[in-house]
Each structure stands twice: as structure tokens, then as C-alpha cells.
N, C-alpha and C positions, 0 to 999 in steps of 0.2 A: 257160703264160700266167697261168693262175690263180694258181699259186704265186708267180710273180714279182710279180704284182699285190699279193698279200697281203704279200709282203716289203716291197714299196715302201710300202705303206700303213703297214706296221709301222715302217719307218724314219722315214717322215714323222711317224707318231705319236710316235716317240721324239724327233724334233726338236721337235715341239710341246711335248712334256713338258719338254724342256731349256729351250726358250725361255720357256715360261710359269713355270717354277720358279726363275728367276734372282733375281727380287726377293725371293721368299720365302727363298731361301738367304741373302741379305744380312741380312735381319731375324733369321733364326735364328742367324747368326754373331754378330751384335751381342748377342743375348740370352745366348749362351754366354759371351762375353767379360765381360758384366756379372755373370753368375752366378759366373764364376771369380774375378773381383775381390772379389765379396761373400764368396765362400767363403774367399778368402785373409784377408780382414779378420776373419772369424768363426772362422777355423780355430784349433784349440788350439795352445798354445805348443809350440815345438820341444822336443825332448827335452833339449837343452842348457839352454835357459832354464828349463824345469821343474826340472831338477836344481839350478840355481842357487837358485831359490826355496826348494826343500826344504832346501838347505844353510843358507840364512839362518835358516829356522825352527828347524833343529836347533841352530845356533849360539846363537840366543836362548834355546832351552830349556836348553842347556848352561850359559849364563851365569846363568840363573835358578837352576839347581841349585847352581851355585858360590856364588851369593849366599846361598842358604838354608844351604848347608854352613858358610859363614863366619859367618853370624848365629848358627847353633847353636854354633859353636866359641866365639864371643865370649861368648854367654850362659853356656855351660858354664864358661868362665874366670871370669866374674863370680861365678857360683854357687860355684865352687871357692875364690875369694878370700874371699867372705863366710864360707864354712864354715871356711876356715883362720883367719880373724880370730876367728870364734866359738870355735874350739878354743883359739886363743892366749889368749883372754880368760880361760880357766879358770886360766891361770897368771899373770894380771895383765897390764896394759898401761899405757903411759905416754901415748899419744896415741890419740884416737878420731876418725875422720873423720866429718863430718856427712853424713847422708843428705839430699840436697837435696829429695827428695820428701816426706819425713816429718818431718825435724828442723828445717827452716828455713821460716819463713813471712814473706815479704818484703812491703814496701809496705803496712804497716798504719798507717792514719791516724786520729788522734783530736784533738779540740779540748781544749786545756789552758788553764785560767784561773787567775789568781792575783791577789792584791791589787796594785793599780797602784803604790801608794806604797812607799817604801823599807821593807825588812824584811817584805815581803809583807803590808802593812797595807792593808785595803780601805776603812777609814773614817778619813780624816785630819781632825783637829780643830785642829792647830796649824799656823799659817802665818806665815812671816817673810819680809819683802822683803829682797832681797840688798843688802848694803852693798858688794859687790865691783864693782857696775856703776859706770861713769863717769857724769858728769853728762850727757854726750852720749847715752849708751845709755839713760838713764832718760827722755830726751825721747821715745824710741820705744817702750819697753816696761818692764815691771817683772818681775823674776824672783822666783819664790816658792820658798822652801826649807821643809823640815820642821823646821828648827832654826836657830840662829844661824849665819849664813854665814861667820863668822870661825872658821876651823879651830882657832885657838888656844883658842877658847872651847868649841866643840862639834865633836869629831872625827867624829861619826857623822852629821852633817847633810849633806844633798845637795839639789840643785835638783830640783824636781818639775814645774813648769810655768811658763810665762810668760803675762802678761796685757798686751794692747796695745789701744789705741783707734785706729780708723781712720775717716777721713772722705773721701768721694769727691772733695770739692772742696778739701780741705786745711784746713778750719776746725777750731778747737779747739786749734791749736798754731801756733808761730811758726817761720819759717825762720831760717837762720843767716846767709844772705848777702844778705838784702833782696830775694830773687827772689819774685815774686808766686806764691802757691799752691804753692810748692816747699817743703812742710812735712812734718814727720814723719808726721802723721796721713794725709796723702795718700799717702805712700810705703807706709804700713802697709796702707791699704785696697787699693792697687794690687797689693801683694805677695800678699795673701790672695785677691784676685779672680783673679789668674793661677793660683794654686794650686788653687782650688776650683771656679771657674766655667768654663763653656764659652767658647771663644775669642771668640764674638760677644756674650757677655753682660757688661754693664758694671756691673750692680748686683746685690747680694744680694736675693733675693726671699723674704720670710717671710710665709707664709699668704696668698700672692697679691699682696702689696704690696711694691714696691721700697723699700729703705731706703738712705739715703745714708751713714749712720754706724752703726758696730757696735763691740762689744767682742769681742776674740778671745782664746780660750784655746788655747795650743799646748803639748801635753804632751811631756815628755822621752821621746825615742825609745828610749833604753835601758830605761826603765821600762815603756814601752808594748809593747815586744817587737814583735809583728806588728800588732796593732790594739787599739783599745778594745773592750771587751766590751759590745755594745749590750744593753740590758735590765738592766744592772747599773751604771747611771750615774745619779748624783743630785748636783745642785749646789744649795746653799742660800745665798741671798743676803739679808743683813739689810737692812732698809730704812734709808736714810740721812736726813739732815735738810738736804737741799740747799735747801729753801724758806727757810732762814734768810737766805741771800744773795739768793735770787730776788726778795725783796720790795723790795730796794733797788738791786741791780745786775743783775737779770735773769740771762741766761746769758752775759754778755759778759766776766765776770771769772773768775779762778781760784777755784773753789768746792770744790776737792778736799782742802783741808787738814782735819786732824782736827777743827778747830773746827766744820766743817760736818757732822760725823757725829752722828747722834742718840745720846745717851748711853744705854747699855744697862745694866740693873740686874741681869740674870740671871733675870728673870721669864720663865717659859715662854710668856707671852702676847705677848712682844715680836714685832712684825711681821717676817715673813720670807717670801721668795719661794722655793718649792721647785720645782725643775725636773728632769724626767727626759726620756728620749727615748721616742718613741712606737712603738718596734719591737714592743711587745706587741700593738698594735692595728692597725698598718698595715705594709705591705711597704715595703722599701727603694726609694728612688727612684734610678733609674740615672743615673750621671754618666759621660759618655764620656771626659772628659779623663784622659789618662794611664791608669794601671791602678787608679785608686782606686775607681771604679765604684759607690759606695753613698752614700746620704744619708738621714738621718732628720730629723724635726722635734724640737725641744726644746719641751716643753709643760709646763703646770702639773700637778704630781703628785708622788708619792713612790714609792720602791721598795716600801714596805710596803703602800700602798693602791692603787698603780697610777695610771693617768691619771685626773685629776679631770675628770668630765663627758666620758667617752670619746667620746660621740657628737658633741660640739661643744667640743673642748678649747681652752684659751687658749694661743696660740702665742707663744713668746718667742725662738726662734732655730733654728739648724740644727746637726746633728751629722754630722761626716765621720769615722766610726770608723777607716777605713783610713789616714787622714791624721793622726789624733790631734788634730783641730781642732774646737772648738766655737765657734759664732758666736752672739752674743746681740745682739738688736736694742736699740740705745741708746734709741730712742723708747719701747719697752716698759719699760725700766728707769726712764725719767723718769716714766712714768705710774704704774707699780706700786710702785716702790721709792724714789721721790723723789730720783733721782740728780741731776736738773737738770744734765745733761751740758753742758759748756762747748762752744759752737759759734761763738763769736766769731772774727772774722778776725784773724789775727796775734796771737792770745792764747795764751800757754803754759798750757793748761788742766790739764795733768797728770791727764787723765780716768782713766788706768789705775789711779791711786792710789785712786779711788773704788771700783772693783771689788775691788781687793785688800783694802781696808778692810772692805767689806761681806762678803766671804768670811770674813775673819779673825774678824769679830764673830759670825758665825753659828756658827763652830766653838767659840768661846770661851764663849758664853753660852746659846745657844738649844738646846733639847732637843726630842726627838720624843715620840710617844705611848708608846713603850716605855722612855723614860727615858734614851736615849742622846743625847749631844750631836750636833748636826747636822754642820756642816762640809761635807765633800765625800766622797762614796762613789764609788769607781771600781774596776774590775777590768780587767786586760789579758787578751788572748786570743791564742792562736797555734795553728796547725795543726802537729802534730808527726808526722812520718813515722818509723815504727819497723820494725825487723826483729827477729823473735822467733826465738831459737835454743833448742831443747830439748836439754838435756844429759842423757843417760841413762846411769846407772851401774848395771849389773845386780848381782846378789848376788855374782858371781864376779870383779867388776872393782873396781879401785882400793881394794883392802883393805890395801895396803902403802904406805909412804912412804919418801922419800929423806932424811927428817930423821935426822941422825946419832944422836939420842937414842933412835931406835926399836930400834937394835941395840947390842951391846956386844962388846968383845973383838976380837981380830984375825981370827977366823973368822966374824964377822957373826952371832952368836947374838942371839936376841931379848932385849931388855933385860928384858922381863917374861915369865917362863916360861908364864904363862897365855895368851900370844899364840900359842903353838905350836898349830897346827890351828884357832885361832879368834882371828886378829888383829883389832884394832879401831883405827880411825883416825877423824879428824874432818875433814870437808871444810870449808875456810874460804874458798876462792876458786876461780874457774874461769879458766884461761888460754885465750885465743883466738889460734891460730897460723895462719900461712899455709902453703901446701904445702911451703915450704922450712924449716918448723918455726922460724920467727922469730916471737917474741911480739909481737902487735899490740895486745891489750887484755886487761885483767884485770877480771873481775866479782867483787865482794865479796859474800859472804852476810851477812845481818843477824846471824846467829849460827851457830856451828859446827854441822855436821850429822854425826851419828854414822853411820859406814859399817862394815859387817862382812859376813861370808858369809850372814848371815840377814836383811840389810837391803838394800833397793835405794833408789836416789835418782833423782828427776826434777827437774831444775833448769831454770827458764826464764830465759834471759838476754835482756834487752830492750836493743837498741842503737838509740838515737834519732839522727836526722839533722836 
């Protein structure tokens, strides 16, 4: 009985254990499942995947090694080619390929200036109005030449610049069809306003003051090249005698005839207005219209002495160097040079003749402090882009020539026995060839250059664009 009782208790105890551990078994099973899933996620790659990764790394290493091998092969080929060329040079060569790293320097820029007027003249003292213009053209502008415009008289003369007078309201000139204010002076002012001013600006402003009428200088584009060279510009304007007519007729009549010009005797004390740009003392003013971008003031001064009273200069006009246009205030000319510009309505004033006459007289009679006649001083300026080629001829190169006089006889013996072992030639030109050995350009030396086995040559060829 006792044993049975213990067994029964034991059985019952076992049942109790089974019943009490059922919930714990579920929690343990869930933990095991979570742990297995976590282990699967963190488990190392399979052998197959690991082998694939190793293969990719090995393939990349093989490719890198192949690239290095090919690079060494190409480098060795280049070295061999240069060595072969060097050895071939000992026996002479006909062509030499430029080394782009050491022999060619591209995109070199420099500013080149020259005299603006024909034949590279920087100080023009002779001015002739053109006789080739029609009567209608002369109502708009006057064209100025450096000599007689008749080619039968002067074959070397050419046009330098034109002078025009413009008025915003059309005064100082007469229309052709009786239309109110449709005159040449209005057309001229409108043309230069559109060229020089901003779209919303209707008047030229000089020293803060708007002006309704101006004189315009427009320089020949072929002479100007890229732009006028600011800082090297001087215009000299002789004083006129417009007051002769002003006493009786005011500014309503044509006062531009030569009768209204003050007679000049050649005396250096004759009055003259000397104008230069102020680029030496101020920075350019930005102009947004088009690509012209710069503007300076025309003030009283000279190239030799600079701006007169630089702190408070006297303003006369504007300079647009990139356009090749100079604007002179007509009111300033009336006040300082006695122009008495015609501003009457429907009056053919021929005001441009006033300016050309004043310019011509300054060049013909007036002189400066150094004894030079005044006239007009101008220089052009342009930015030149160049490529420099360095042609190198070592002592063993280019010591022979294809000139038939270099040899004699059917077996090609030297014409001069002294050339045996010591030939001598003279380099006179350098030919520039493309890879197909087609001649593209020829550079000429200023004088022949002696070449032999004991002499080397370095020639710089400059190609401008």
C-alpha cells in the first residue's frame, strides 16, 4: 500500500508537472523559432555564394593586372618609338612631329595696338571731306578722308571716319517731303541712341545733364579693328567764329559756311579745345546694350599732360571704344568753341561741316608744346590669340637639303668636297604639315640660319588667330 501510494503520488506529481509546464513550453518554442530566424539572418553566406564573391574579386584583380600590363606595353612602345626616332635623327630626317607637351603652347593672348589711321599713322593732321557723297548723303553726315577722295588724284587716300549732327527733335535740318520733324538730324540722333543707350533711355547724358543735340564721330571699322584704344585718344577742335552770324540771325540760319570760320594765321596761340578720354583716372561705365559694355567720358586734356584738373574735369562728351563712336555735346561746343550750332526748325544747318572744319583747322595750323601739329591722335586695339610652336633642330638633324645644287653628278656626290663629314646648310623657312603630310602653312625666317653638325637651332613659330 505504501508503495502504491508513492507511485500514485509520483504519477500525480508527473501530471502536475505536465500540466504546469505547458505554457512555458509554448514560450520556449517561440523563443527557439525567433532565435532560429535570427540565426538564419545573421548566418554566414553559403559556400556557393562565398565562392562567387571570391571569383568576382579575383576577376577584378586579373583585369587590373591586365590593364597594368597593357599600360606598360604602350609605354614601352612609346619609349621605343622615341628612341627609334632619336637614332634615325642621326642620319637626318625630313619631318619632326611636335611634342604637344613641350613644343606647343596654345591660347596665348595679348593686346596689340597700332595707329588708327591709314599706314599705321597715329597722329593725323590732314583731313579732307569726301566729294563722293551725294547731296542727300551730305544732309546726314560728312565723310573725312586722309587725302583727296578722287582716286584719279590720290590713289593712296581712304576714308577714316564720318561726322554727323543729331537733334532729338529734328531741329537744325530740313525734311524732304514736308513731314513735320522727319528730318536727317532726328534720324541721326535716333540711330546713335539705339546704338549706344539702354532701351528705356531717350537722351544722351553728359556729366549728369541730358542733351538734345550732339556731334557724332563714327570711325571706320576696318581701321579700328576690334576697338579704339582708350588712353591713346585725343581730338583737337579749333574755335570757330559762329558769332559773326549770331549777332544778326541768331541760330536760325545756316552758319556753317567757311565765311563763319575764324581765320587762323598759324600762330600757336590760336584757341583750340583739346579732348581726351578719362580712362586714366576713372573706370569704365558698364553699358548693357548688346556686347559693347564700356563707356568713358570725353574731357578737357591732352595725351601729353593728361586730364586737366583731374579732380573736377570739364566734360564734353562720351567715348564708346568698342563701338568706335565718340559723342560730343553741341551745347559744350557752342560755349567753348563758338560753334553757334544751328537749331532752327526746318533749316538746313549743315552743322556737321562746322565740326569737320574745326578739326581740319586744328591739324593744319595749331601745334602742341612739343612742336607737333595737333589734329587727331588715335590708336586701335585688338586682342590676338596665338599658338606658339617651338621647332627644335638638334646638331644631328636637318644638315642636308633636297636642293639640287647641293650634289653633283649621277651618283649624288657633294657639290663641295668640304661638305663631306661636315655639311652646312641654311634654314630659311619652316613648313607646318598635318598628319597626312599636307603643307598647311609656311613660316619665313627674317634671315637665313646656318645649320651644321656643330650648331643647333630653336625656332619659335607664332600662329595668330
